Each structure stands twice: as C-alpha cells, then as structure tokens.
N, C-alpha and C positions, 0 to 999 in steps of 0.2 A: 668117301666117309669123312665126316667132320671130326677133326682132332682138336681137343680142347685141353688146356692146362688150367687147373684151378689152384691158385696159390693160397694155401691156408686150409687146414683141416678142422677148424672149429665149426660151430653151427652154421655160420654164413657160407663157408666153403662146402660143407656137406649138403646143405639145402640147395645150393646152386647145382651141385653134381646130381642130386636126386631129381630136381626139376628137369634138368637136361635129359637124363635117361628116360624119364617118364614121357617127355614130349617129343623126343627124336629117337626112333628105333635104331638108328645107325651111328649115333655119336659115340666116340670113345674118349674117355676122360682120364687124365693123370692128375691126381691130387698131390701137389708138392707141399712139403712143410719143412721149415728149418729144423724143427725138433724131430727126434726119432719116434716120438709118440704122437698119436692123433688126438683129436677132440678139442684142442685149443683151451679156451677158458672153462669148458665143462670139466676138463681134467685139472687145470691149473688155476682156476678162479673160483669155482663153486666151493663153498666151505665143506670140509670133510665130514661134518656132522649132518649135512643135507643130503642124505642118501637118496631120497626120492628124486631130487633134481639131478644128482649125479647119475642116476639110472638112465638118463637120457642118452648116455653113451651107448646103450644097447640099440637105440634107434639109429644113431649115427653109424654104428658098426654095420648095420644092415646096408647102409648106403655104400660104405667103403668096401664091402664084400661083394658088391654087384659085379657080375661078370664083365661089364664094360667100364668098370671103374678100377683104377690101380692106385694104391697108396705108395708114395715115394717119400719117405721121411729122411731127415738129415740132409736136406738139399736147400741150402740158403739161396736166396735170390738177391741180386745186387752186389755190392762190393764184397769180394772174397768168395762169391758164389756164381750162380748163373746170371749173366747180365740180362736186363730186360730186353734188349735188342736181340739177344740170342734166342730167348723164348719165342719171340715173334717169328724167328726163322724155323723153329721146330714145330710150332703148332699153328693151326688156322686161327685160333682165338685163345686169348689168355684172360682169365677173370681173376683179379686181385682181391682176395678176401683176407687181408693181412691185419685187420683190426686196428686198435689204438694201443700202441706198445709202450707208452710212457705215461707218467702221471702229471697232472697240472701242479704248478707251484703256487705257494702262497704269496711269494714276493715280499716277505717281511724280514726285518733283522732277526738273526738268530736261527734261521731255518737250517743252517749247515752245522749246528751244534751237535755234539755226540748225544745220542738219546733221542734225536729228532729223525724220524723215518717217514717215508711215504707208506700209506696202507698197502700200496702195490707191492712194496718190498716185503712187508710182513706176510701178506697173503701168499706171495711166491715162496717164501721160506717154509711156511707150514703146509704148503701144497706140494713141496718137493720139486719146484721148477729147477731144472739143472743150472740155470744162470744165477740162482740165488745162493749158491754154495758159500759165497763170500759174505753173506749177510749174517752178522754176528748176533742173532737173537738168542744168546745163550744166557747163562745165569747172571752175567754182568748186566745185560740189557733188561732182563726181567727181575732184577733185584729192586726195581723201582717200587715204591709204595703206592704212588699215585700216577695215573696215566690220563692224558687228555686226548680224546679222539676228535679231530676237527672235521666236521661234516655230519650230515644227517640223512645219508642215503643207505641203501642196503649193504654196501661194502663197509660203511662205518658201523652198522649194526653187527655185521659178521665179525669184524675184528674185536669189537667190544665183547661179543659173546665168547670168542676164543680166549680172551683174557680172563673171563670169569668161569670158563669150563674147568672141570677137574679131570684128572687122569682117568677116573672110572668111566666118564662119559666119552672121552676121546680115544681110549684104548681100542674099542671095536672099529674105529675108522681106519682109513688107509694112510693116515698121517705118518710121515717118516719118523723113525724111532728117535732120532736126535731132537726133533721138534717136540715130540710127545714128552720126552724126558725133561726138556727145558721148561715147557709149560706146566708140567706137574710140579716143578720146583719153584714156580713163579711166586714172588712175594707181592705182586700187585693186588691190592684190596679195594682201592677207590678208583673208579673209572668215570670220567666226565665226558659226555658226548655233547658237542657244542655246535650249534647252527647260528648263522648270522641273520636268518629270517625266522618267521613264525612257524608254529606247528602245522598250520594248514598248508604250508608250502614245502614241508619236508618231503623228501623223495623216497623214503623207505616205504615198503609195502606193509600192510597191516599184519600179515602172517609173520613177517620177520620181526616186526615191532613186538607183537604179543609173546614171541619166544623168549624175550628177555626176562619176562616175569615168571617163566617156567623153569628157570635155571635153579638147581639146588643151591641152598645156602647163599642166596643172592637177594638183595633188597633193591628195588627200583623206585626212584623218586623223581618228581618234577616240581617245579616252582609254580604254584598257581598264579602268582602275580605276573610271571613272564608269559604264561599261556594266555592270560587275559589281555595282553597287549595286542593280540591278534583278533581283530573284529570278527573274522570268519570263525575263530574258535568260540567266541561268545555266542554267535548265531550262525551255526554251520548249515542252515537249511539250504543255502544256495551252492554249497560245495558239491563237486562230483562225489559219487558214492565212495570211491577209494579214500579220498581225503577225509570224508565225513566219518568213516570207520576209524581212521587214525585218531581223529579228534575224540571219538568216544573212548578209545583205549586210554588216551592221555588223561581224559577227564576222570576216568575210573581210578587211575593212579593218583591223581591230585586229591581225591576225596577219600582214599583208602587209609585205614589206620596204620600207624608206623609198624614196620615189620623188622625182624632181625635177620642178620645174614653176614657171613664173613666178607663177602663181596658186596660192595655198594656201587650201583650204577646210577648216575644222576644225569638226566637229560636237561640241557640248558638251551634256551632260545634267545634270539635278539642280542647275540654277542658275536663280535667278529675279532679275530686275533689281529693284533697290531705289532706284537713282538714276542719272540721266545726269549725268556730271561736266562741268564747264564750264571753258573757257578764254575768259574774257571772256563774249561772248554766243554762243559756238559750243560745240558738244559736243566733248569731247576724250577721253571714255571712258565706260565703263559699270561701275558698282559692282553686284556680284551677291552674293547670299547662297546658300551651299550648302544644298540641301534634302535631305531623306531621306524614303523611303516611310513613310507613317503607318499602314500595315497595313490601310487601308480604301479603297485605290485612289487616294488623294491623296498630298500631300506636306506636310511641316512644315519650318519653318526650323530651322537648326542653330546660328545665331549665328556662323558662320564666313563670312568674306567674301573676295572677290578682285576685282580690277579688270582690265578689258581695255581697252587703248588703242583708240580709234575716233574718227575724224573724221566718220564717217557712220553713222547708226543707222536701220535700217528696221524698223518695228514691224509684225509680222504675227501678230496675236493674234485675228483673226476679224473678220467683218462684223457689222453690226447694222442692223435695220430702223428706219425713221424714220416718225413719224406723218404721215398724209396728212389734211389738213384735211377734215373732213366724215365721216371714218371713225373708229370706235372703235379704241383702241390699248392694248395691254398693254405698259407700259414695262418691266416686269420681264423679259419675254421678247423684246421688240422685234418683236412680231407683232400681227396683227389677230385678236381673239377670234373663234373660228368653231366650228361643229359640222359635221364632214364637208364643210368648204368653205363652208358657209353663214355669212355674217357675223352675229355675235351683237351686238345692241344691248340693253344691260341684261339680258343673259341670254336674249333671245328672238331667233330667226332673223329677220333683216330681209328681207322679200320682194324678190327680184331682185338681191341683193347677195352676191357670192361672192369667195373668194380662192383662189389657188393659188401654189405655189412658195415661195420663202424668206419672203415676208411672211405666209405661212400657217403654215409649220412651223419657221421659223428657218433660218439659213444652214448647213444640214447636207446631206450626201450629195454625189453626183457629178451630172453633167448628166443621166444616165439616170434618176436618182431622181425627176426631175420628171414622168416619164410616169405612174407609178401615182398620184402626187399629183394631177395634172391629171385623171386618169380618175375619181378619187373625187369631185372637185368637179363635173365634168360630170355624173356620175350623179345628184348632188343637184339640179343645175340642171334636168335633163330630167325628174326626178320632179316638179318644181314647174311645169313648162312649161305645163300645161293651165290653171293659174291665172294665170300671168304674161301669157299672150297675150290675156287678156281686157281688159287695159288698152290704151287707144289710144296709139300713139306715131307720130311722123312716118314717112311712107313712105320718105323719104330723109334720114337724120340729117345727112349731109354737107352738104346744102343749108342746113339749119338752122345748122350750125356755121359755114359760110361767111358766112351772113347776120349772124352775131354777131362777125365779124371774124377768124375762123380762116383761115389759108392753109396747109392741110396739104401736106406733101410726099407725093405719091402714088407708086405703084410706078414710074411712068415717071420721076419725079424721082430716085428711088433708082438706077434704071438709068443715068441721066445722071451721077450721082456715081461709079458703077462705071467708066463710060467715062473720066471725068476722072482717076480714080486710075490706070487703065491707061496713059493718055497721060502722066501725070506720071512713072510708073515708066520708061516708054520713054525719056523725055527725060533721065533720070538713068542710063540704061544698066542698069536693074534691072527686076524684074518689077513687079507691082502695088505701088504705094506709097500708103499712106493719106494723105488730106487731113487736116491736123491741127487745124483750127480751124473755128468756126462760119461765119465769113465765106466761106472757100473752099468749104465744104460747101454752103451755101445758094446761092452763085453757081453752082456746078456743077449743083445741083438745078434751078435756074431756067433752065438751058440755056446759060449763058455759060462761057467758058473760065476755069479756075481761076487 
C-alpha cells in the first residue's frame, strides 16, 4: 500500500489528497499542517465577508474526512519539527504544499516605519491567524485618518474594503472579537489604492472591484486623466474579457456624478512609491513617482513626483515562498525546482519528493488553479509509485511521530476547536467567532473550554 504525506492542508494540499484517493484505491495519506486548523488560506486568507468563497471549506472538509485521509495538525516540518529527511523515512512519498509564507518587499526608504505594514500582516490579524497575535492593529494603528494601500490585486481590494466596512457588516462574520472592536472604532476615512501600472494591467477581479462601490456610506473615485494614460483603457477591444470588464467598471466610476460618503476610496494608477515619509518614527505620507507606459508592457519613471498624506500604509505587492530546510530552493522565483511536480535536486528528480501549489508554481492564480496543478503532481507521483512502494516504511507513521515527541491535533481535535468557536460566538451574540491565538486553539483542541 502506497503511503503518502501531504504537507499543508490548504487547497493545494487537499486537492492533492483528493486526486490521490480518486486515482489510487489503495493509497493512504497523512495531511500534516503546522497549524492545528486545516484549510490554509481559505481559513486565514479569504476575507471574512466573503462567505461564499469561505464555504469552500465544506468541500475541503469532505477530502479530510475521507476514510483513507488523516489530518495531523500542529506538526511543523523543518527546524523545530519533523526534518524533511525523516519524512522520507516514514512515507513512500512526500508532497510539499506549503504555499508562499511571506510577503514581497518594496525595498524603499521608510518601509520599516511604524504604521507601515504588509497586507499579509493585516489579513492575518483580522483572520485570527495565531501567529498574528503580536500585530498591534489596535486603536493606535487605526487612528489614522488616511491610509494608502500599495497594490491593485484582490488582496489590496480586500484590505481596502475591510478598512471601509462598518461593525454592522462585519459582526455576522467569523472575525475575532478584538479585530471587530478595533475596526469598528477605526478613524480611517480616506483610502488610496495605488498601482504602478495602468488599469488594464491591474490584477483584481471584476467581482472584487465592483464590491467597493456597494459599501455603505462609501464614495469611490478614479482620476480619468490617469486612466487615459493606458491605451488599452482608451480602446479595450483587444483586451481579454476579464480586463475589459474591469475597464468598464472604472469607466463608469470616472463618469459618475460625485457621491457622498464618510469613507472615500480613491484608485490611483501609474504611480510607484519611492519613499515612505516620516514624522519621527511614524509614517506620515508616501512619496510617489509618476510612471508612463514603456511600450513593452511595463512602465518607466517620468521624474515627476507627488505625495499622499497617510498615517497607515499597507503594502500589497505579492507573496513569496520561503526555503524549507532540507529542500532545494530557487531564490529568484521563490519556489522549489521541479519537473511536472517532481522535486529536482541538482537537476535530477528526487525519488519520492514532490511539490504542488504556490511553492511549485509561485503565488499565481485563484483557488481553483490548484486543481490542475495538483493533478499534474499526482500524475507524476503515481507514475513513480511502482518503484516507491518497494522501499520499506513504518506501517503507521503516526506511531513513529508520537514516539519522537509529536502530539498532533487529529480531526477530533479540530472538531473540538470548531465547537469552541461556535460557543464563543454564541456567548458574544454572534455566529461562529474564531479563536485568535495558539493557547486558546490548543486548549480547545485538547478538550478544555477556551
């Protein structure tokens, strides 16, 4: 019987496990995750007000409840956890679906000022990621009047929307209570979302973009002169359908009569940040250079500058994979070198080692993109299976892990966390409310009250 470890329980890990059990009637799979909770970015990255997308957890749950799949949470891999080499001793094959765990940097002066945060940190805070407990997005951070969000992708739209949402709209979500309280008291009224290229090259989806104009008490504006710097905006006929729809939404905002609203969201294009300005040790503004199309799909600086006042800056310029000790790593791309999902060591496929998801292809695509990515990797793994199963491995890797000091959170522990979060929400007069820290999660997983 083929024994496989899948490292990571987000969409790429679950789709890998699902494809394996569908294509091999004898395979047994342990899905290991550093966190005690499954679902990866579906739990800790999808905005709390996007209930339809978050409901994907129900599909991932079906995978993790399969009789030949076992969830083992709270099991780190690498330093301080199970070494990569040890996993290869315990399983015939290991598939790493560890995502892209950090954010890209701007690399400009002032990036380390107080009030300058990555969007990843902000998302983790309002999504109750247990590693985000130290992120102080409290009344001090949210006492800002003006915020600048750097980036024009879906994450940038998410954090912009969260800053403009009110407590009435957020209370029904699973947002942790402390984050709800802080956002309800937020003084942010002006939000600038800034992109260095044009509207036809923005990476947000039309659905996400349109949501901004549906927020109560919120006015969305664009600068028609900036939009028209993009020749594809002026004549969108050659654009793919998705970008053409974005252009149509932006054109509607550019021609709409002025509206009122406490919150004002302004989308800016062809501006790149060159410095975060300081007032003592705190950010007080962003200095930006006007850019122009270079004729090759990129932009070039024009030497013209402007400044936007901001006491809060959220940098949303993409995710990046990080090295995992024991695996090869391509620092240029932030991925593990591979061939059709097979990990390459010095250019040669390493028997029994595979990758899927963002650590394989980089942080691109939507959740559904992980399905064909996982299928390709599983195809490679099953092609190798006849050789892989010849190597002896323990009948029960979990027993070996426990003997070496691991205390995994199994599916019953996760179900206990779910019950504790439902009870917490009921006590607050809300629906399910996430437990926000390691201590409360582990207490609940071990069967005690949070």
